[in-house]
N, C-alpha and C positions, 0 to 999 in steps of 0.2 A: 623391407627387404628381410630384416632378421624373422620376420614371421614364415617368410617364403622358405627359410632354411629349416625353421624347425616342424613346417609340415613336412617336409622331405622326408624326416628321420625317422616318422611311425605312419603309419595305415591312417588314414581319416576315420576308418571304421571303428575305431578304439577312441578318438577325441573325447567323446561324452564321458567314456571310463576315465578317462585320465584327468578330465575336470573335474569329475566327482570325487577321484580319488585327492587331488591338490586341496578341495575344500574339507575334505575330511581332515587330512592329515594337517591342515592350518588350526582347525577346532581342537584337535588333540592337543597340537602346539601351545594355543592359548590355554586350555587348561592346565596343561603341565605347567606352565609359565603361574598360572594362578596358584596351585597347587604349592609349588618351589618357593612363592614370594610370600605365602604366610606361614608366619611361625607354628610348628609342627607341635612344641610342646604345650604350648597356652591352649592349644583348641584341643589336646587331649585332655587336660586336665578338667575342661569343661564336660566332657562325654561320660557316659557310664561305661562300664568295662564291655558289654555287647555292643554298642556302638564305636567303641574301639576295635575291638575284635572286627565290627565287619569294614572299617575303614581299612584297617591294616589289610583285611583279604582283598579287598576292592585295589588297593596299591599294588600289591604283588601281583594280582591277576592282569591289572592294566600292564604292568612293567613286563612282565613275561608274554602277555599277548603282542605289546610290539617286539621284545625279540624275536618271536615266533615269526613276525610279518617281515623284519630286518631278514632271518635265515630264508626265507620265501625269496626275496627279492635278490640273495646272494646263491641262490640256484639249488639252497641245501632243501631237501626233504624233511621238514621238522616233525615228520611222523616217525619217523628212523632216530630222532633226536633226543636226547632227556628232557628238553623243554617238555615234550608230550606229557610224558610222566609226573613233571612239575607241578604242571595245568591241573592232570587229573587229581593232582592230591589238595591243590586250593579249590578245586570245586567242590571235592570231598567234604573240606570243612566249610565251606559256603552253604552246602545242604545242610550241615550239623546246625550252624548258626541259624537257618531259615527254619528247621523243626523247632529250635528254642523260641523262637520267634513266635512261631505259629503257636505253640504251646499257650504262651503267654495271652496271645489275642482267644484263644479257646475260651468259649461260655464255661462257667464255674455255676456251680450246682448249690443254690442256698438251701440246705439241710432243714433249717427251718420253716421255709416257704413249701419246700416240699412235701414235709409232714403234714402241714395245714392242709394241703390240697388233697393228699391222699385221706385223712379225717375228715375232711367236709365228703369228699367224693363217695365215701362210703356208707351205707345207708344201715341204720341199726334199729332193731326194732324197739328195743326200751328208749333210746332218744325219740323216736317216733311219736311213742305213746305219750311220754312228757312234753313235748310241745303240744301235742292236742289237747291235755287236760289245761296245759297253762292258758293257751290260746281260748279255750272255750270251758271254762272252770264249769258250767251249768248244763254241760252237754250229758244227755240222756236224764237227766232229770227233769220230770213234768210237775208243774204246779197245778193244782188243780182249784178253782173257786167255786165254792157252793153258794 
């Protein structure tokens, strides 16, 4: 009986969307409960400053995104609200963190190895003459037997 009254409250075309929304909302609720249950100060001491910044930005972005969704459910256009500027500001900082992380992961030049590659790749006539005389010391000299 209760299911029949609920089915009349909304069109059947959006039932799948509502079920997806309900499952997404419950997963967000589980994540928030997990984050709240863990002592934040203990975890922060274990992280390096870059990871702390990532965690803080992720938390701020998630909280502001939930507020964005709340505004939408209340019929307020969030694009006209100050929350849009806040999300853009957080996104800018997230991009800065990403740049720093990418720089850390970038390949570094080993100057000694590079100089060895260049030195060995260049051909030098004197080096070539020394190699030939060292390898074949009697080259060009003929012995005659009488």
